[in-house]
Every structure is written in structure tokens, then in C-alpha cells.
C-alpha positions, 0 to 999 in steps of 0.5 A, a space after each residue: 795874419 796875411 793869408 795867400 791862397 793859391 788854387 785852381 778855382 776862382 774863389 780865392 777871397 772866400 778860400 782865404 776867409 775860410 782858412 783864416 776862420 779855420 785857423 782862428 777856431 782851431 778847426 781842422 786848419 791844416 786840412 783846409 789850408 791844403 788845396 787838396 786835389 781830387 774828390 775831397 777838397 775842403 777849402 773848395 767846399 767851404 769857400 763854395 758854401 760861404 759864397 752861397 750863404 753870403 749870396 755872393 756870386 761865384 767868381 773873382 771877388 773885389 771890395 764889394 764882395 769883401 763888404 758882403 762877406 764882412 757883413 754876413 760873417 760879422 768880421 773885418 777883412 783887410 785886403 793887402 796888395 803884395 805888388 805895392 809893398 803890402 799896402 792895405 787897399 781895403 779895410 
């Protein structure tokens, strides 16, 4: 499924990944999906942890970082551009 992440940090790709994995694993999905304000922001913590473990620098990600996340997690990532009629720009 397509997951769009709106947040106030620059870890949108990692946020989308942790939300998708959480949903697939039925692991506290709704808590992770919500971008909670305040001290306990589950999505932020999990995205930060993913960046650290995968060795991806914090900040905006592109296809190079997607490939690193794929290899680290053993998954396939598809990036879809909403501005071009949902065309897959990375797979």
C-alpha cells in the first residue's frame, strides 16, 4: 500500500518504512502511524533508530538511501511520485 508521512522532521522515508513494517507485523500500528506531539513520538524514535542501524545519515532521503534501507531490512521499497500520476520512480 502507499504510505504518505506528514511530519515535522526530515525522516519521511524512514517514517514511512517503520509505519509500513509496523502495519505488516501488526505491531502497535496506530500508535506508530500517528505523529504524536510531545515526549513520546513513536514514529520519530523508530525512524531515528532505523537511520542509525542502517548507517543512513539523518536528513532527507532519496533513491540511494532507499537502496541502503532495502539492503539493511531485506525488503523491497517502491517510491511513487504523487505529482506524476502516481508513477513509480524507484523500485
